[in-house]
N, CA, C and O atoms as CSV, one atom per row, in Angstrom:
chain,resi,resn,atom,element,x,y,z
A,1,UNK,N,N,15.250,7.533,4.769
A,1,UNK,CA,C,13.798,7.485,5.306
A,1,UNK,C,C,13.147,6.325,4.432
A,1,UNK,O,O,13.427,6.226,3.237
A,2,UNK,N,N,12.391,5.571,4.979
A,2,UNK,CA,C,11.384,4.614,4.409
A,2,UNK,C,C,10.740,4.932,3.217
A,2,UNK,O,O,10.316,6.084,3.131
A,3,UNK,N,N,10.583,4.238,2.352
A,3,UNK,CA,C,9.853,4.723,1.186
A,3,UNK,C,C,8.199,4.824,1.378
A,3,UNK,O,O,7.467,5.479,0.636
A,4,UNK,N,N,7.779,4.071,2.483
A,4,UNK,CA,C,6.409,4.143,2.747
A,4,UNK,C,C,6.457,4.786,4.386
A,4,UNK,O,O,6.920,4.139,5.325
A,5,UNK,N,N,5.927,6.075,4.507
A,5,UNK,CA,C,5.723,6.474,6.003
A,5,UNK,C,C,4.311,6.689,6.188
A,5,UNK,O,O,3.439,6.542,5.333
A,6,UNK,N,N,4.162,7.063,7.426
A,6,UNK,CA,C,2.595,7.470,7.834
A,6,UNK,C,C,2.551,8.284,9.040
A,6,UNK,O,O,3.454,8.264,9.877
A,7,UNK,N,N,1.695,8.867,9.114
A,7,UNK,CA,C,1.339,9.914,10.459
A,7,UNK,C,C,-0.220,9.735,10.655
A,7,UNK,O,O,-1.002,9.702,9.704
A,8,UNK,N,N,-0.565,9.633,11.869
A,8,UNK,CA,C,-1.812,9.526,12.237
A,8,UNK,C,C,-2.144,10.653,13.399
A,8,UNK,O,O,-1.690,10.641,14.543
A,9,UNK,N,N,-3.012,11.597,12.852
A,9,UNK,CA,C,-3.517,12.716,13.968
A,9,UNK,C,C,-5.091,12.182,14.330
A,9,UNK,O,O,-5.916,11.737,13.533
A,10,UNK,N,N,-5.204,12.332,15.486
A,10,UNK,CA,C,-6.446,12.290,16.188
A,10,UNK,C,C,-7.148,13.584,16.264
A,10,UNK,O,O,-7.087,14.381,17.201
A,11,UNK,N,N,-7.829,13.704,15.157
A,11,UNK,CA,C,-8.799,15.030,15.045
A,11,UNK,C,C,-9.722,15.504,16.233
A,11,UNK,O,O,-9.865,16.687,16.543
A,12,UNK,N,N,-10.356,14.395,16.886
A,12,UNK,CA,C,-11.052,14.674,18.036
A,12,UNK,C,C,-10.485,15.250,19.118
A,12,UNK,O,O,-11.013,16.221,19.661
A,13,UNK,N,N,-9.228,14.656,19.590
A,13,UNK,CA,C,-8.474,15.136,20.571
A,13,UNK,C,C,-7.419,16.385,20.201
A,13,UNK,O,O,-6.882,17.125,21.024
A,14,UNK,N,N,-7.286,16.418,18.935
A,14,UNK,CA,C,-6.339,17.442,18.502
A,14,UNK,C,C,-4.806,17.145,18.775
A,14,UNK,O,O,-4.047,18.063,19.086
A,15,UNK,N,N,-4.378,15.846,18.651
A,15,UNK,CA,C,-3.077,15.476,18.812
A,15,UNK,C,C,-2.673,14.131,18.192
A,15,UNK,O,O,-3.516,13.273,17.929
A,16,UNK,N,N,-1.445,13.981,17.980
A,16,UNK,CA,C,-1.064,12.650,17.372
A,16,UNK,C,C,-1.629,11.360,18.008
A,16,UNK,O,O,-2.017,11.423,19.174
A,17,UNK,N,N,-1.692,10.360,17.426
A,17,UNK,CA,C,-2.289,9.069,17.855
A,17,UNK,C,C,-1.064,8.133,18.084
A,17,UNK,O,O,-0.444,7.579,17.176
A,18,UNK,N,N,-0.814,8.035,19.330
A,18,UNK,CA,C,0.365,7.121,19.607
A,18,UNK,C,C,0.119,5.890,20.072
A,18,UNK,O,O,-0.778,5.835,20.914
A,19,UNK,N,N,0.729,4.720,19.731
A,19,UNK,CA,C,0.436,3.384,20.006
A,19,UNK,C,C,-0.575,2.799,19.031
A,19,UNK,O,O,-1.338,1.940,19.473
A,20,UNK,N,N,-0.669,3.156,17.782
A,20,UNK,CA,C,-1.572,2.613,16.781
A,20,UNK,C,C,-0.733,1.282,16.165
A,20,UNK,O,O,0.352,1.555,15.652
A,21,UNK,N,N,-1.058,0.162,16.173
A,21,UNK,CA,C,-0.417,-0.805,15.255
A,21,UNK,C,C,-0.984,-0.958,13.935
A,21,UNK,O,O,-2.174,-0.965,13.620
A,22,UNK,N,N,0.188,-1.097,13.108
A,22,UNK,CA,C,-0.415,-1.053,11.679
A,22,UNK,C,C,0.471,-2.062,10.917
A,22,UNK,O,O,1.541,-2.448,11.386
A,23,UNK,N,N,-0.027,-2.491,9.680
A,23,UNK,CA,C,0.859,-3.380,8.901
A,23,UNK,C,C,0.686,-3.069,7.652
A,23,UNK,O,O,-0.444,-2.786,7.255
A,24,UNK,N,N,1.925,-3.065,6.687
A,24,UNK,CA,C,1.999,-3.096,5.298
A,24,UNK,C,C,1.841,-4.507,4.850
A,24,UNK,O,O,2.269,-5.490,5.455
A,25,UNK,N,N,1.214,-4.505,3.779
A,25,UNK,CA,C,0.932,-5.693,2.947
A,25,UNK,C,C,0.917,-5.198,1.406
A,25,UNK,O,O,0.657,-4.084,0.952
A,26,UNK,N,N,1.342,-6.591,0.652
A,26,UNK,CA,C,1.368,-6.282,-0.956
A,26,UNK,C,C,0.620,-7.416,-1.296
A,26,UNK,O,O,0.664,-8.455,-0.637
A,27,UNK,N,N,-0.216,-7.227,-2.517
A,27,UNK,CA,C,-1.145,-8.310,-2.832
A,27,UNK,C,C,-0.339,-9.056,-3.899
A,27,UNK,O,O,0.267,-8.552,-4.846
A,28,UNK,N,N,-0.442,-10.341,-3.573
A,28,UNK,CA,C,0.398,-11.259,-4.175
A,28,UNK,C,C,-1.017,-12.350,-4.662
A,28,UNK,O,O,-1.661,-13.005,-3.843
A,29,UNK,N,N,-1.231,-12.339,-5.880
A,29,UNK,CA,C,-2.296,-13.052,-6.634
A,29,UNK,C,C,-3.580,-12.713,-5.812
A,29,UNK,O,O,-4.018,-11.562,-5.805
A,30,UNK,N,N,-4.130,-13.642,-5.177
A,30,UNK,CA,C,-5.525,-13.366,-4.605
A,30,UNK,C,C,-5.351,-13.151,-3.077
A,30,UNK,O,O,-6.341,-13.225,-2.349
A,31,UNK,N,N,-4.127,-12.890,-2.573
A,31,UNK,CA,C,-4.071,-12.696,-1.200
A,31,UNK,C,C,-3.030,-11.638,-0.765
A,31,UNK,O,O,-2.265,-11.184,-1.616
A,32,UNK,N,N,-2.969,-11.246,0.460
A,32,UNK,CA,C,-2.099,-10.328,0.946
A,32,UNK,C,C,-1.160,-10.919,1.710
A,32,UNK,O,O,-1.402,-11.834,2.497
A,33,UNK,N,N,0.293,-10.265,1.447
A,33,UNK,CA,C,1.450,-10.839,2.066
A,33,UNK,C,C,1.955,-9.627,3.034
A,33,UNK,O,O,2.297,-8.572,2.501
A,34,UNK,N,N,2.002,-9.758,4.363
A,34,UNK,CA,C,2.616,-8.716,5.078
A,34,UNK,C,C,3.980,-8.527,4.874
A,34,UNK,O,O,4.759,-9.479,4.915
A,35,UNK,N,N,4.382,-7.252,4.632
A,35,UNK,CA,C,5.908,-6.863,4.392
A,35,UNK,C,C,6.573,-6.460,5.736
A,35,UNK,O,O,7.639,-6.896,6.170
A,36,UNK,N,N,5.767,-5.565,6.304
A,36,UNK,CA,C,6.413,-5.013,7.568
A,36,UNK,C,C,4.979,-4.427,8.644
A,36,UNK,O,O,3.831,-4.200,8.260
A,37,UNK,N,N,5.478,-4.314,9.905
A,37,UNK,CA,C,4.571,-4.061,10.886
A,37,UNK,C,C,5.201,-2.873,11.862
A,37,UNK,O,O,6.423,-2.840,12.006
A,38,UNK,N,N,4.506,-2.071,12.414
A,38,UNK,CA,C,5.008,-0.963,13.188
A,38,UNK,C,C,4.057,-0.607,14.201
A,38,UNK,O,O,3.000,-1.238,14.201
A,39,UNK,N,N,4.262,0.434,15.211
A,39,UNK,CA,C,3.359,1.018,16.036
A,39,UNK,C,C,3.864,2.521,16.143
A,39,UNK,O,O,5.034,2.849,16.340
A,40,UNK,N,N,2.768,3.391,15.979
A,40,UNK,CA,C,3.101,4.765,15.883
A,40,UNK,C,C,3.726,5.408,17.354
A,40,UNK,O,O,3.360,5.094,18.487
A,41,UNK,N,N,4.676,6.303,17.015
A,41,UNK,CA,C,5.371,6.777,18.249
A,41,UNK,C,C,4.612,7.994,18.825
A,41,UNK,O,O,3.462,8.219,18.447
A,42,UNK,N,N,5.194,8.739,19.682
A,42,UNK,CA,C,4.347,9.554,20.303
A,42,UNK,C,C,4.087,10.891,19.608
A,42,UNK,O,O,3.433,11.801,20.116
A,43,UNK,N,N,4.666,10.929,18.382
A,43,UNK,CA,C,4.322,11.879,17.116
A,43,UNK,C,C,3.199,11.336,16.227
A,43,UNK,O,O,2.792,11.973,15.255
A,44,UNK,N,N,2.675,10.063,16.608
A,44,UNK,CA,C,1.854,9.474,15.459
A,44,UNK,C,C,2.507,8.912,14.424
A,44,UNK,O,O,1.810,8.680,13.437
A,45,UNK,N,N,3.854,8.575,14.359
A,45,UNK,CA,C,4.328,8.507,13.114
A,45,UNK,C,C,5.308,7.110,13.222
A,45,UNK,O,O,5.950,6.879,14.246
A,46,UNK,N,N,5.336,6.247,12.083
A,46,UNK,CA,C,6.073,5.265,11.880
A,46,UNK,C,C,7.078,5.552,10.734
A,46,UNK,O,O,6.807,5.196,9.587
A,47,UNK,N,N,8.301,6.228,11.049
A,47,UNK,CA,C,9.075,6.519,9.891
A,47,UNK,C,C,10.109,5.634,9.368
A,47,UNK,O,O,10.754,5.887,8.351
A,48,UNK,N,N,10.263,4.522,10.133
A,48,UNK,CA,C,11.038,3.328,9.749
A,48,UNK,C,C,10.589,2.063,9.522
A,48,UNK,O,O,11.212,1.060,9.871
A,49,UNK,N,N,9.291,2.051,8.823
A,49,UNK,CA,C,8.639,0.879,8.558
A,49,UNK,C,C,9.323,0.020,7.708
A,49,UNK,O,O,9.183,-1.194,7.856
A,50,UNK,N,N,10.130,0.525,6.731
A,50,UNK,CA,C,10.952,-0.191,5.822
A,50,UNK,C,C,12.198,0.133,5.817
A,50,UNK,O,O,12.451,1.319,6.028
A,51,UNK,N,N,13.372,-0.854,5.568
A,51,UNK,CA,C,14.578,-0.272,5.518
A,51,UNK,C,C,14.727,0.950,4.378
A,51,UNK,O,O,13.945,1.110,3.441
A,52,UNK,N,N,15.918,1.786,4.668
A,52,UNK,CA,C,15.957,2.860,4.052
A,52,UNK,C,C,16.304,2.609,2.406
A,52,UNK,O,O,16.017,3.429,1.534
A,53,UNK,N,N,16.800,1.652,2.223
A,53,UNK,CA,C,17.351,1.039,0.846
A,53,UNK,C,C,16.434,0.305,0.123
A,53,UNK,O,O,16.628,0.018,-1.058
A,54,UNK,N,N,15.294,-0.072,0.837
A,54,UNK,CA,C,14.534,-0.940,-0.049
A,54,UNK,C,C,13.484,-0.363,-0.743
A,54,UNK,O,O,12.715,0.388,-0.145
A,55,UNK,N,N,13.321,-0.641,-2.083
A,55,UNK,CA,C,12.282,-0.077,-3.025
A,55,UNK,C,C,11.338,-1.173,-3.492
A,55,UNK,O,O,11.627,-2.249,-4.014
A,56,UNK,N,N,10.086,-0.641,-3.177
A,56,UNK,CA,C,9.007,-1.699,-3.575
A,56,UNK,C,C,8.779,-1.747,-4.815
A,56,UNK,O,O,9.121,-0.780,-5.495
A,57,UNK,N,N,8.182,-2.813,-5.397
A,57,UNK,CA,C,7.852,-2.752,-6.854
A,57,UNK,C,C,6.624,-2.247,-7.090
A,57,UNK,O,O,5.794,-2.040,-6.205
A,58,UNK,N,N,6.452,-2.019,-8.350
A,58,UNK,CA,C,4.880,-1.358,-8.589
A,58,UNK,C,C,3.937,-2.485,-8.394
A,58,UNK,O,O,4.149,-3.620,-8.821
A,59,UNK,N,N,2.829,-2.102,-7.696
A,59,UNK,CA,C,1.857,-2.986,-7.438
A,59,UNK,C,C,0.791,-2.352,-6.589
A,59,UNK,O,O,0.747,-1.128,-6.466
A,60,UNK,N,N,-0.275,-3.341,-5.858
A,60,UNK,CA,C,-1.224,-3.060,-4.941
A,60,UNK,C,C,-0.846,-3.175,-3.723
A,60,UNK,O,O,-0.371,-4.262,-3.395
A,61,UNK,N,N,-0.940,-2.184,-2.797
A,61,UNK,CA,C,-0.530,-2.406,-1.491
A,61,UNK,C,C,-1.637,-1.803,-0.432
A,61,UNK,O,O,-2.370,-0.837,-0.647
A,62,UNK,N,N,-1.582,-2.603,0.765
A,62,UNK,CA,C,-2.512,-1.961,1.861
A,62,UNK,C,C,-1.685,-1.630,3.195
A,62,UNK,O,O,-0.706,-2.270,3.577
A,63,UNK,N,N,-2.207,-0.602,3.788
A,63,UNK,CA,C,-1.765,-0.233,4.991
A,63,UNK,C,C,-3.075,-0.499,5.914
A,63,UNK,O,O,-4.194,-0.048,5.667
A,64,UNK,N,N,-2.721,-1.337,7.052
A,64,UNK,CA,C,-3.872,-1.893,7.849
A,64,UNK,C,C,-3.705,-1.148,9.110
A,64,UNK,O,O,-2.701,-1.473,9.744
A,65,UNK,N,N,-4.355,-0.336,9.568
A,65,UNK,CA,C,-4.400,0.428,11.125
A,65,UNK,C,C,-5.511,-0.323,11.945
A,65,UNK,O,O,-6.688,-0.511,11.636
A,66,UNK,N,N,-4.856,-0.686,13.021
A,66,UNK,CA,C,-5.885,-1.455,14.113
A,66,UNK,C,C,-6.263,-0.332,15.263
A,66,UNK,O,O,-5.579,-0.049,16.247
A,67,UNK,N,N,-7.432,0.189,14.908
A,67,UNK,CA,C,-7.852,1.296,15.587
A,67,UNK,C,C,-8.533,1.184,17.102
A,67,UNK,O,O,-8.585,2.048,17.976
A,68,UNK,N,N,-8.969,0.002,17.108
A,68,UNK,CA,C,-9.918,-0.542,18.327
A,68,UNK,C,C,-9.151,-0.468,19.725
A,68,UNK,O,O,-9.819,-0.081,20.683
A,69,UNK,N,N,-7.666,-0.838,19.959
A,69,UNK,CA,C,-7.097,-0.772,20.980
A,69,UNK,C,C,-6.641,0.721,21.208
A,69,UNK,O,O,-6.469,1.070,22.376
A,70,UNK,N,N,-6.460,1.503,20.340
A,70,UNK,CA,C,-6.289,2.801,20.614
A,70,UNK,C,C,-7.575,3.470,21.060
A,70,UNK,O,O,-7.389,4.400,21.844
A,71,UNK,N,N,-8.705,3.240,20.775
A,71,UNK,CA,C,-9.619,4.053,21.149
A,71,UNK,C,C,-10.174,3.475,22.602
A,71,UNK,O,O,-10.745,4.184,23.429
A,72,UNK,N,N,-9.915,2.120,22.757
A,72,UNK,CA,C,-10.246,1.418,24.099
A,72,UNK,C,C,-9.338,2.333,24.972
A,72,UNK,O,O,-9.783,2.880,25.981
A,73,UNK,N,N,-8.091,2.479,24.568
A,73,UNK,CA,C,-7.111,3.007,25.528
A,73,UNK,C,C,-7.480,4.527,25.964
A,73,UNK,O,O,-7.117,5.086,26.999
A,74,UNK,N,N,-8.191,4.999,25.049
A,74,UNK,CA,C,-8.590,6.593,25.069
A,74,UNK,C,C,-9.769,6.651,26.047
A,74,UNK,O,O,-10.077,7.702,26.611
A,75,UNK,N,N,-10.491,5.372,26.253
A,75,UNK,CA,C,-11.770,5.514,27.162
A,75,UNK,C,C,-12.862,5.862,26.325
A,75,UNK,O,O,-13.895,6.138,26.935
A,76,UNK,N,N,-12.902,5.917,25.157
A,76,UNK,CA,C,-14.082,6.377,24.346
A,76,UNK,C,C,-14.630,5.341,23.485
A,76,UNK,O,O,-14.172,4.209,23.324
A,77,UNK,N,N,-15.740,5.895,22.910
A,77,UNK,CA,C,-16.545,4.954,22.033
A,77,UNK,C,C,-15.816,4.992,20.376
A,77,UNK,O,O,-14.868,5.750,20.168
A,78,UNK,N,N,-16.220,4.346,19.572
A,78,UNK,CA,C,-15.893,4.134,18.279
A,78,UNK,C,C,-16.721,3.457,17.441
A,78,UNK,O,O,-17.604,2.717,17.872
A,79,UNK,N,N,-16.494,3.662,16.138
A,79,UNK,CA,C,-17.378,3.111,15.197
A,79,UNK,C,C,-16.539,2.176,14.173
A,79,UNK,O,O,-17.059,1.172,13.685
A,80,UNK,N,N,-15.180,2.574,13.869
A,80,UNK,CA,C,-14.361,1.809,12.995
A,80,UNK,C,C,-13.338,1.297,13.795
A,80,UNK,O,O,-12.454,2.025,14.244
A,81,UNK,N,N,-13.406,-0.141,14.046
A,81,UNK,CA,C,-12.244,-0.813,14.708
A,81,UNK,C,C,-10.887,-1.087,13.844
A,81,UNK,O,O,-9.848,-1.509,14.354
A,82,UNK,N,N,-11.028,-0.829,12.663
A,82,UNK,CA,C,-9.931,-0.903,11.775
A,82,UNK,C,C,-9.978,-0.011,10.519
A,82,UNK,O,O,-11.047,0.333,10.017
A,83,UNK,N,N,-8.865,0.322,10.070
A,83,UNK,CA,C,-9.063,1.228,8.843
A,83,UNK,C,C,-8.098,0.233,7.807
A,83,UNK,O,O,-6.989,-0.119,8.208
A,84,UNK,N,N,-8.472,-0.085,6.793
A,84,UNK,CA,C,-7.671,-0.402,5.680
A,84,UNK,C,C,-7.464,0.510,4.453
A,84,UNK,O,O,-8.466,0.891,3.849
A,85,UNK,N,N,-6.363,0.849,4.083
A,85,UNK,CA,C,-6.261,1.919,2.981
A,85,UNK,C,C,-5.243,1.029,2.199
A,85,UNK,O,O,-4.178,0.556,2.596
A,86,UNK,N,N,-5.905,0.917,0.875
A,86,UNK,CA,C,-5.313,0.149,-0.298
A,86,UNK,C,C,-4.913,1.387,-1.382
A,86,UNK,O,O,-5.694,2.304,-1.636
A,87,UNK,N,N,-3.765,1.278,-1.890
A,87,UNK,CA,C,-3.164,2.262,-2.619
A,87,UNK,C,C,-2.207,1.398,-3.712
A,87,UNK,O,O,-1.888,0.212,-3.636
A,88,UNK,N,N,-1.840,2.429,-4.799
A,88,UNK,CA,C,-1.078,1.626,-5.755
A,88,UNK,C,C,0.427,2.457,-5.745
A,88,UNK,O,O,0.641,3.669,-5.745
A,89,UNK,N,N,1.184,1.532,-5.739
A,89,UNK,CA,C,3.005,1.911,-6.031
A,89,UNK,C,C,2.925,1.895,-7.486
A,89,UNK,O,O,2.450,0.914,-8.059
A,90,UNK,N,N,3.391,2.997,-8.180
A,90,UNK,CA,C,3.340,2.879,-9.415
A,90,UNK,C,C,5.085,2.949,-10.154
A,90,UNK,O,O,5.430,2.509,-11.251
A,91,UNK,N,N,5.821,3.558,-9.255
A,91,UNK,CA,C,7.154,3.765,-9.689
A,91,UNK,C,C,8.159,3.233,-8.491
A,91,UNK,O,O,7.947,3.648,-7.352
A,92,UNK,N,N,9.122,2.428,-8.703
A,92,UNK,CA,C,9.977,2.240,-7.716
A,92,UNK,C,C,10.943,3.349,-7.416
A,92,UNK,O,O,11.436,4.066,-8.287
A,93,UNK,N,N,11.167,3.438,-6.217
A,93,UNK,CA,C,11.947,4.669,-5.689
A,93,UNK,C,C,11.271,5.906,-4.935
A,93,UNK,O,O,11.766,6.612,-4.056
A,94,UNK,N,N,9.887,5.983,-5.574
A,94,UNK,CA,C,9.171,7.084,-4.977
A,94,UNK,C,C,8.687,6.868,-3.608
A,94,UNK,O,O,8.359,5.763,-3.177
A,95,UNK,N,N,8.648,8.151,-2.828
A,95,UNK,CA,C,8.229,8.130,-1.476
A,95,UNK,C,C,6.559,8.228,-1.375
A,95,UNK,O,O,5.964,9.103,-2.004
A,96,UNK,N,N,5.927,7.364,-0.625
A,96,UNK,CA,C,4.535,7.072,-0.672
A,96,UNK,C,C,4.312,7.338,1.015
A,96,UNK,O,O,4.679,6.541,1.878
A,97,UNK,N,N,3.649,8.595,1.267
A,97,UNK,CA,C,3.215,9.134,2.696
A,97,UNK,C,C,1.761,8.703,2.915
A,97,UNK,O,O,0.903,9.162,2.161
A,98,UNK,N,N,1.447,7.913,3.827
A,98,UNK,CA,C,-0.106,7.413,4.142
A,98,UNK,C,C,-0.631,8.217,5.213
A,98,UNK,O,O,-0.736,7.561,6.250
A,99,UNK,N,N,-0.945,9.247,5.299
A,99,UNK,CA,C,-1.694,9.927,6.646
A,99,UNK,C,C,-2.837,9.543,6.778
A,99,UNK,O,O,-3.572,9.179,5.860
A,100,UNK,N,N,-3.144,9.591,8.109
A,100,UNK,CA,C,-4.622,9.083,8.664
A,100,UNK,C,C,-5.023,10.101,9.459
A,100,UNK,O,O,-4.365,10.395,10.457
A,101,UNK,N,N,-6.278,10.837,9.078
A,101,UNK,CA,C,-6.855,11.586,10.058
A,101,UNK,C,C,-8.086,11.175,10.593
A,101,UNK,O,O,-9.057,10.980,9.861
A,102,UNK,N,N,-8.131,11.002,12.014
A,102,UNK,CA,C,-8.908,10.012,12.674
A,102,UNK,C,C,-9.533,10.692,13.659
A,102,UNK,O,O,-8.999,11.583,14.321
A,103,UNK,N,N,-10.949,10.205,13.818
A,103,UNK,CA,C,-11.768,10.335,14.982
A,103,UNK,C,C,-12.641,9.253,15.326
A,103,UNK,O,O,-12.884,8.414,14.459
A,104,UNK,N,N,-13.152,9.150,16.476
A,104,UNK,CA,C,-13.965,7.888,16.805
A,104,UNK,C,C,-15.079,7.424,15.729
A,104,UNK,O,O,-15.450,6.258,15.594
A,105,UNK,N,N,-15.536,8.500,15.007
A,105,UNK,CA,C,-16.612,7.865,14.019
A,105,UNK,C,C,-16.353,8.383,12.675
A,105,UNK,O,O,-17.283,8.590,11.896
A,106,UNK,N,N,-15.026,8.619,12.341
A,106,UNK,CA,C,-14.720,8.652,10.995
A,106,UNK,C,C,-13.200,8.824,10.694
A,106,UNK,O,O,-12.440,9.071,11.631
A,107,UNK,N,N,-12.754,8.708,9.489
A,107,UNK,CA,C,-11.323,8.861,9.212
A,107,UNK,C,C,-11.209,9.389,7.817
A,107,UNK,O,O,-12.138,9.224,7.026
A,108,UNK,N,N,-10.223,9.953,7.513
A,108,UNK,CA,C,-9.742,10.374,5.903
A,108,UNK,C,C,-8.322,10.232,5.746
A,108,UNK,O,O,-7.540,10.337,6.691
A,109,UNK,N,N,-7.942,9.968,4.429
A,109,UNK,CA,C,-6.565,9.844,4.066
A,109,UNK,C,C,-6.398,10.618,2.791
A,109,UNK,O,O,-7.307,11.140,2.145
A,110,UNK,N,N,-5.038,10.625,2.498
A,110,UNK,CA,C,-4.790,11.266,1.215
A,110,UNK,C,C,-3.295,10.865,0.979
A,110,UNK,O,O,-2.585,10.272,1.792
A,111,UNK,N,N,-2.968,11.255,-0.174
A,111,UNK,CA,C,-1.417,10.965,-0.754
A,111,UNK,C,C,-0.724,12.181,-0.139
A,111,UNK,O,O,-0.848,13.325,-0.575
A,112,UNK,N,N,0.077,11.798,1.002
A,112,UNK,CA,C,0.989,13.070,1.376
A,112,UNK,C,C,2.315,13.032,0.733
A,112,UNK,O,O,2.519,12.132,-0.082
A,113,UNK,N,N,3.314,13.950,1.007
A,113,UNK,CA,C,4.551,14.107,0.445
A,113,UNK,C,C,5.524,13.795,1.543
A,113,UNK,O,O,6.735,13.854,1.329
């Protein structure tokens, strides 16, 4: 399993959010460097974002979720076209799960397991 995983649930529709593009980046100096990109599957997950054996160094990371195309495809309104979740990796080898609970007018996240 990838060291970084994600799962998006559309809480307004009560189902996984399929087809959401996302990118994982690391802070290098004053700018972000993209490490990986993916698209959520039918279960709202991207399980293979990074190779299984890749360990991220401690540091500041960002998961960017491109929400506008998803909401447009659903035919509904939205307020947040993108969600950027910044988080810290403190120890190499630990698993970090970044879930996103999503609705057209809000979102929340937490460190999952």
